[in-house]
C-alpha positions in Angstrom: 75.1 138.5 160.4 74.6 135.2 161.9 70.9 135.3 161.7 71.1 136.1 158.1 73.4 133.1 157.4 71.0 130.9 159.5 68.2 132.1 157.4 69.9 131.2 154.1 70.7 127.7 155.5 67.3 127.2 156.6 65.9 128.2 153.2 68.5 125.8 151.4 67.4 122.9 153.7 63.9 123.5 153.1 62.2 120.5 151.4 60.7 122.7 148.6 64.1 123.9 147.7 65.8 120.7 147.7 65.2 119.8 144.1 66.5 123.2 142.9 69.5 122.7 145.2 70.2 119.5 143.8 69.9 120.8 140.1 72.3 123.6 141.0 74.8 121.1 142.5 74.6 118.9 139.4 75.2 122.0 137.1 78.0 123.0 139.1 79.6 119.5 139.0 79.1 119.5 135.2 80.7 122.8 134.8 83.7 121.8 136.9 84.0 118.5 134.8 83.9 120.2 131.6 86.4 122.7 132.7 88.7 119.8 133.9 88.1 117.3 131.0 86.2 118.9 128.3 89.1 120.8 126.6 91.3 117.6 126.4 88.6 115.1 125.5 86.7 117.3 123.0 87.4 117.6 119.3 90.9 118.6 118.8 91.9 121.5 116.3 94.8 120.9 114.0 98.0 121.6 116.0 100.4 124.1 114.7 103.6 122.6 113.0 105.9 121.4 115.7 109.2 123.3 115.9 112.0 121.0 114.5 114.8 120.0 117.0 117.8 122.2 116.8 120.1 119.6 115.2 117.6 119.0 112.4 117.0 122.6 112.1 120.7 123.3 111.7 121.1 120.5 109.2 118.3 121.6 107.0 119.3 125.3 107.1 116.2 126.4 109.3 116.9 128.8 112.2 114.5 129.3 115.1 114.5 132.5 117.1 112.9 132.8 120.5 110.4 135.7 120.7 111.0 138.6 123.1 109.3 137.6 126.4 108.2 141.1 127.1 106.3 141.6 123.8 104.8 138.0 123.8 101.1 138.1 123.6 98.9 135.6 125.4 97.1 133.2 123.0 94.1 130.8 123.3 94.9 127.2 122.9 91.1 126.2 122.4 89.0 126.2 119.4 86.3 128.7 120.6 88.8 130.3 122.8 86.5 132.5 124.9 85.2 130.7 128.0 88.3 128.7 128.9 91.2 131.0 128.0 93.2 132.7 130.8 93.4 136.1 129.0 94.1 137.6 125.7 92.6 137.5 122.3 91.6 134.3 120.4 94.0 132.6 118.0 93.7 130.9 114.6 94.8 127.3 115.2 96.2 127.2 111.7 98.5 130.1 112.1 102.1 129.8 113.4 102.9 130.6 116.9 104.5 134.0 117.3 108.2 133.9 117.6 108.8 131.1 115.1 110.6 132.4 111.9 111.7 130.2 109.1 115.0 131.2 107.7 115.9 131.4 104.0 116.7 128.4 102.0 120.3 126.9 102.4 121.3 128.5 99.1 120.7 132.0 100.4 123.0 134.4 102.1 123.3 135.6 105.7 123.5 133.7 109.0 121.3 130.8 107.9 123.4 130.1 104.8 126.6 129.9 107.0 124.6 127.7 109.4 123.5 125.3 106.7 127.1 125.2 105.3 128.3 124.4 108.7 125.9 121.7 109.1 126.6 120.0 105.8 130.2 119.6 106.8 129.8 118.4 110.3 126.4 116.7 110.1 124.6 115.6 113.3 127.4 113.1 114.3 130.2 115.6 113.7 131.7 113.4 111.1 132.9 115.2 107.8 131.5 114.1 104.4 132.2 115.0 100.9 128.9 115.4 99.0 128.8 115.0 95.3 128.0 118.4 94.0 126.1 117.0 90.9 123.8 114.3 92.5 124.0 115.2 96.2 125.1 111.7 97.1 128.4 110.6 98.5 130.5 108.7 95.9 132.4 105.7 97.0 136.2 105.7 96.1 137.2 103.5 93.2 139.2 100.4 94.2 140.7 99.9 90.7 139.4 96.3 90.5 136.2 97.1 88.5 135.5 94.8 85.6 133.7 95.9 82.5 130.0 94.9 82.6 130.3 92.9 79.3 133.5 91.6 77.9 134.0 92.1 74.2 132.8 89.1 72.2 135.4 87.6 70.1 134.6 87.1 66.5 133.7 83.7 65.5 136.5 81.6 63.9 136.3 81.5 60.2 136.5 78.1 58.3 138.0 76.9 55.1 135.7 75.9 52.4 137.1 74.0 49.3 135.8 74.3 45.7 136.8 71.7 43.0 137.0 72.2 39.4 137.2 69.1 37.1 137.0 68.0 33.5 135.6 64.8 32.2 134.6 63.2 28.9 135.4 60.7 26.1 138.6 61.1 24.4 141.1 59.0 22.3 143.6 56.8 24.3 146.8 58.4 25.0 145.6 62.0 24.4 147.6 64.5 26.2 145.5 66.4 28.9 146.2 69.7 27.3 144.8 68.5 23.9 141.8 66.6 25.4 138.5 68.2 24.7 136.5 67.7 27.9 133.4 69.0 29.5 134.3 71.2 32.5 132.5 70.8 35.9 133.0 73.8 38.3 132.3 73.6 42.1 131.6 70.1 42.3 129.0 68.9 45.0 129.7 65.8 47.2 128.2 62.7 45.6 127.9 64.3 42.3 128.0 61.7 39.4 130.0 62.3 36.1 129.2 62.8 33.4 125.6 62.8 34.6 123.1 61.2 37.0 121.7 58.9 34.0 125.2 57.8 33.2 127.2 57.6 36.3 130.9 56.5 35.6 132.7 58.3 38.5 131.2 60.0 41.7 133.0 62.9 43.4 133.2 62.2 47.0 135.1 65.2 48.4 138.6 66.5 49.0 141.1 65.2 51.6 142.4 67.3 54.4 144.1 70.4 53.6 142.6 70.4 50.1 145.5 68.3 48.9 143.5 66.0 46.5 140.0 65.2 45.2 138.6 61.7 45.5 136.3 59.9 43.1 134.5 56.5 43.5 134.8 54.3 40.4 131.6 52.7 38.9 131.8 49.5 36.9 134.7 47.8 35.3 137.5 49.9 33.8 141.2 49.9 33.0 143.1 52.8 34.7 146.0 54.6 33.2 147.3 58.0 34.5 148.6 59.8 37.7 145.9 59.0 40.2 146.4 57.0 43.4 144.2 54.1 44.2 142.2 53.8 47.4 142.2 51.9 49.6 145.2 50.2 48.0 146.4 49.1 44.5 144.9 45.5 44.9 141.5 46.9 45.7 141.0 50.2 43.7 137.6 51.4 44.6 138.4 55.1 44.2 141.3 57.4 42.9 142.8 60.5 44.4 143.9 63.2 41.9 145.8 66.3 42.9 145.3 69.7 41.0 146.8 69.3 37.5 146.8 65.5 37.5 144.6 63.2 35.2 143.4 59.6 34.8 142.2 57.6 31.9 139.3 55.2 32.3 138.9 52.5 29.5 135.6 50.8 29.6 135.1 47.6 27.6 131.3 46.8 27.1 130.5 43.1 26.4 130.7 42.4 22.6 131.4 46.2 22.1 134.2 48.7 21.3 136.3 50.1 24.1 135.5 53.7 25.2 138.1 55.7 26.9 137.2 58.5 29.1 139.7 61.1 30.7 139.2 62.8 34.2 141.3 65.8 35.2 141.3 67.9 38.4 141.9 71.4 37.2 142.2 73.2 40.6 141.2 73.1 44.1 140.4 76.5 45.5 140.2 77.2 49.3 138.2 80.2 50.8 137.2 81.4 54.1 133.6 81.5 55.2 131.7 82.2 58.5 130.9 79.3 60.6 127.2 79.4 59.7 128.2 79.5 55.9 130.7 76.8 56.3 128.1 74.6 57.9 125.7 75.0 55.0 128.5 74.3 52.5 129.6 71.1 54.3 126.1 69.8 54.3 125.5 70.2 50.6 125.6 67.1 48.4 124.0 65.7 45.2 120.8 63.8 46.3 120.9 61.9 42.9 124.3 60.8 43.4 123.7 59.7 47.1 120.7 57.6 45.9 122.7 56.0 43.2 125.5 55.2 45.7 123.1 53.6 48.1 121.4 51.6 45.4 124.7 50.3 44.1 126.1 49.6 47.5 128.9 52.1 47.1 128.0 54.6 49.9 130.8 53.5 52.0 134.4 54.8 51.0 136.9 52.3 52.5 139.7 54.0 54.2 137.9 57.3 54.7 135.1 59.1 56.6 133.6 62.5 55.9 134.2 65.2 58.6 131.0 67.4 58.8 132.9 69.7 61.1 135.7 70.4 58.6 134.1 69.5 55.3 136.9 67.2 54.3 137.6 63.3 53.8 139.6 62.0 56.8 141.7 58.8 56.6 140.5 56.0 58.9 143.8 54.2 58.6 147.1 54.9 56.8 147.1 54.5 53.1 149.8 55.3 50.6 148.9 58.0 48.1 152.1 57.2 46.1 150.6 53.9 45.1 149.0 54.3 41.7 147.0 51.9 39.8 147.8 51.3 36.3 145.4 48.4 35.5 142.5 47.6 37.9 139.5 45.5 37.0 136.5 45.0 39.4 132.8 44.3 39.3 130.0 46.7 39.8 129.0 44.9 43.1 131.2 45.0 46.2 
């Protein structure tokens, strides 16, 4: 026996067999290296789905059962599965590992349904929650202090708009107002001249606060008789105020001619409600022809008054007495 081993040793150490011996050694080392590192460093096959942790499985309604150890079959964990497996048949890497069974959905019956119901109550932390049965989300309790997303808008305050109806025309001196045949003028505009833009004798300037009276600027020289109140005062009567139902006679005496008497009556002053937008339009309306005439004659200013564009009325700038009434007033056309 020793002679046989010695013979083999001498053959292996022979120079002619050394290359072959080196080749066999390299092949043996390569096989050992491949067996040790080839399976881990080679192309990896898709791993089977990892088993969920018990807590997550219980929360989602999935139950994992361990396979019977006596019936478990050995499986290969490499792609080719022949040279490196310990024993048993090859396995499809995409198939689930034996012993893992997915339970029915949480809505099903049986042990898995009761397990999922328990998980929904306790959760992973053991805290009890009350899920919303419709949306699945937990609804926060109402505090009672919620404010509406948008407050109801209050309707815009309506404003008062006044409309004046007057009569004006020539008549005999001393004619009662009811008997005088005059031309009616409805819904007068501010700065509107009467009887016309070509023959302006009076110009309507607006109504006083509360629609109590209508104010007219006097043009030229005239003798006044009637129920009107002079503005700014009796000694300087530049305009007259007339309340509804009142009248005033204006007697004009042209140089070298016959006196002509005109009568001015305020029939009524109507008040109506309008929206803020409609009121702004009404307050801004005026007769452009009358405005040009007043500027040209130097009568644009109205002493004792200012016009309020916010309310559409004439506002007193200083106290004047409406009870003072001019019976006779004479003034020039220029002021």
